[in-house]
C-alpha positions as CSV (number, residue, x, y, z in Angstrom):
1,X,145.9,69.5,141.8
2,X,146.5,67.1,139.1
3,X,144.2,64.2,138.6
4,X,145.7,60.9,137.4
5,X,143.4,58.2,136.2
6,X,145.1,54.8,136.7
7,X,142.4,52.9,134.9
8,X,143.5,51.4,131.6
9,X,140.8,52.6,129.4
10,X,142.6,53.4,126.2
11,X,144.7,50.2,126.2
12,X,141.6,48.0,126.5
13,X,140.1,49.7,123.6
14,X,143.3,49.1,121.5
15,X,143.4,45.4,122.6
16,X,139.8,45.0,121.6
17,X,140.3,46.4,118.2
18,X,143.5,44.3,117.6
19,X,141.6,41.2,118.7
20,X,138.8,42.2,116.4
21,X,141.2,42.6,113.5
22,X,142.7,39.2,114.2
23,X,139.3,37.5,114.2
24,X,138.4,39.2,110.9
25,X,141.8,38.3,109.4
26,X,141.3,34.7,110.6
27,X,137.8,34.6,109.1
28,X,139.0,36.0,105.8
29,X,141.9,33.6,105.7
30,X,139.5,30.7,106.5
31,X,137.1,31.9,103.7
32,X,140.0,32.1,101.2
33,X,141.2,28.7,102.3
34,X,137.7,27.2,101.8
35,X,137.4,28.9,98.4
36,X,140.8,27.6,97.3
37,X,139.9,24.1,98.5
38,X,136.7,24.2,96.5
39,X,138.4,25.4,93.4
40,X,141.1,22.7,93.9
41,X,138.6,19.9,94.4
42,X,136.6,21.2,91.3
43,X,139.7,21.2,89.2
44,X,140.8,17.8,90.5
45,X,137.4,16.4,89.5
46,X,137.8,17.9,86.1
47,X,141.2,16.4,85.7
48,X,140.0,12.9,86.8
49,X,137.1,13.2,84.3
50,X,139.5,14.2,81.5
51,X,141.9,11.3,82.4
52,X,138.9,8.9,82.1
53,X,138.0,10.4,78.8
54,X,141.6,10.2,77.6
55,X,141.7,6.5,78.6
56,X,138.4,5.9,76.7
57,X,139.7,7.7,73.6
58,X,142.9,5.7,73.8
59,X,141.0,2.5,73.9
60,X,138.8,3.7,71.0
61,X,141.9,4.6,69.0
62,X,143.3,1.1,69.5
63,X,140.1,-0.5,68.4
64,X,139.9,1.8,65.3
65,X,143.5,1.1,64.4
66,X,142.6,-2.5,64.3
67,X,139.7,-1.8,62.1
68,X,141.8,0.5,59.8
69,X,144.4,-2.4,59.5
70,X,141.5,-4.7,58.5
71,X,140.3,-2.2,56.0
72,X,143.7,-1.7,54.5
73,X,144.1,-5.5,54.2
74,X,140.7,-5.8,52.5
75,X,141.6,-2.9,50.1
76,X,144.9,-4.6,49.2
77,X,143.0,-7.8,48.5
78,X,140.4,-5.9,46.4
79,X,143.1,-4.2,44.4
80,X,144.8,-7.6,43.8
81,X,141.5,-9.2,42.7
82,X,140.8,-6.2,40.3
83,X,144.2,-6.7,38.7
84,X,143.5,-10.4,38.3
85,X,140.1,-9.6,36.8
86,X,141.7,-7.2,34.4
87,X,144.2,-9.8,33.3
88,X,141.4,-12.3,32.8
89,X,139.5,-9.8,30.6
90,X,142.6,-9.1,28.6
91,X,143.2,-12.9,28.1
92,X,139.6,-13.3,27.0
93,X,140.1,-10.6,24.4
94,X,143.3,-12.1,23.2
95,X,141.8,-15.5,23.1
96,X,138.9,-14.4,20.9
97,X,140.9,-11.9,18.8
98,X,143.3,-14.2,17.0
99,X,140.5,-16.6,16.1
100,X,138.4,-13.9,14.6
101,X,141.4,-12.4,12.8
102,X,142.4,-15.8,11.3
103,X,138.8,-16.3,10.3
104,X,138.8,-12.9,8.6
105,X,142.0,-13.8,6.8
106,X,140.6,-17.1,5.6
107,X,137.5,-15.3,4.3
108,X,139.3,-12.5,2.4
109,X,142.3,-14.5,1.0
110,X,141.9,-15.2,-2.8
111,X,142.0,-18.8,-4.0
112,X,145.4,-18.4,-5.8
113,X,147.2,-16.9,-2.8
114,X,149.0,-19.2,-0.2
115,X,150.3,-17.9,3.0
116,X,153.5,-19.5,4.2
117,X,154.0,-17.4,7.4
118,X,151.9,-15.1,9.6
119,X,153.6,-13.3,12.4
120,X,152.4,-10.7,14.9
121,X,154.4,-8.1,16.8
122,X,152.3,-5.9,19.1
123,X,149.7,-4.5,16.7
124,X,151.5,-5.3,13.5
125,X,150.9,-8.4,11.3
126,X,153.4,-9.7,8.8
127,X,152.3,-12.0,6.0
128,X,154.6,-14.0,3.8
129,X,153.3,-16.1,1.0
130,X,153.1,-17.1,-2.7
131,X,150.6,-16.4,-5.5
132,X,150.2,-17.3,-9.1
133,X,150.5,-13.6,-10.2
134,X,150.8,-10.1,-8.9
135,X,147.0,-9.4,-9.4
136,X,146.1,-11.9,-6.8
137,X,148.5,-10.2,-4.3
138,X,146.8,-6.9,-5.2
139,X,143.4,-8.4,-4.5
140,X,144.6,-9.8,-1.2
141,X,145.9,-6.3,-0.2
142,X,142.7,-4.6,-1.2
143,X,140.7,-7.2,0.8
144,X,142.9,-6.5,3.8
145,X,142.3,-2.8,3.5
146,X,138.6,-3.2,3.3
147,X,138.5,-5.4,6.4
148,X,137.5,-3.7,9.7
149,X,140.4,-5.5,11.4
150,X,143.3,-4.3,9.2
151,X,144.6,-0.9,8.1
152,X,147.8,0.6,6.7
153,X,148.5,-2.3,4.5
154,X,151.9,-2.1,2.8
155,X,153.6,-4.4,0.3
156,X,157.2,-4.9,1.4
157,X,158.5,-7.0,-1.4
158,X,157.2,-9.1,-4.3
159,X,159.5,-11.3,-6.4
160,X,159.0,-13.9,-9.1
161,X,160.6,-17.2,-8.2
162,X,160.6,-20.7,-9.5
163,X,158.6,-23.2,-7.4
164,X,161.1,-25.8,-6.3
165,X,158.7,-28.4,-4.8
166,X,156.2,-28.7,-7.6
167,X,156.6,-28.5,-11.3
168,X,159.1,-25.6,-11.2
169,X,156.4,-23.1,-12.3
170,X,157.0,-19.5,-11.7
171,X,155.2,-18.0,-8.7
172,X,155.1,-14.6,-7.0
173,X,156.6,-14.6,-3.6
174,X,155.5,-11.6,-1.4
175,X,155.7,-10.0,2.0
176,X,153.0,-7.7,3.4
177,X,152.7,-5.8,6.7
178,X,149.7,-4.1,8.2
179,X,148.3,-2.9,11.5
180,X,145.5,-4.8,13.0
181,X,142.8,-4.1,15.6
182,X,141.5,-6.8,17.9
183,X,137.8,-7.2,17.6
184,X,135.7,-6.1,20.5
185,X,133.6,-8.6,22.4
């Protein structure tokens, strides 16, 4: 005789293992969800902190740009003042220089030499004048060369002419050029 067991023993076991697998799967899924949420909230916190830092840096940059603008303005004013001071120094030197040069000329010019014209072009001086003889012109040239203010003294022309204004005496008319150095201080 054949025995048939009508009790569902194997199927209950299968259902139990399937339910167990579903519970484990749901647990793992919940754990993964919780982990992902924690990572997401952590990253969201980091993003908000970084956005706050970005806003602070942006404000700081605006403040520093204003300061840089002020510094550039001050630097431009400083450069302008330096140029003005340099011009003032140059004018002071040019103010003192001609006076000292004319004083030097009045000191070294012989008694029988008369200057009719003195002109300056950059660092060159041009003297025109008259003298009683050519020896006085030579002395004047020698005195110019020995002066610390003049060098490269050259006689351009010397002619004997009759003096028209006075007695009609013969005088030496000359032209001399030389380089000059402005005195320091």
